[in-house]
Steps between C-alpha positions, in 0.01 A plus 500: 500500500470165320783248550680416176736214436811446289434303185838494329589152629162357400526657152849345458367156600216533251746583224727214606223240499266628226697740284235778519205615707244397234589133521495508880163681499363219279636233735351692795167510311479878512545776246836670431345837595383364840844352564653835409282670761620256764865554405505871414212674669507337840165316460455268798554133409217262593614214723396230248696681223812515715471127571472426129792732413721336768425157348555612138823689583625222736560742787590330830322569823809683626503733200133606496549814707782624280291462185164628620538691826826695485397860589590768253659802662304816444706804425357813649522814293615806686229761561522796272622816666257796474 
């Protein structure tokens, strides 16, 4: 099973600094649809893109894990009774 990460805190920081994802995607030099895949679909961030995002969003070294590497908790569905 692929590891997924929480993105709510990152999305909030983007809104705080840029107002919307489109403006942040432009600053990040990527498309809005690509950014959406990183934030919503669990696409793995490239290291260079994380470094650029950290700089643009002014995220401190101490905060990096909480923005990019906070594991999402998977909820297991109960097996259907036959």
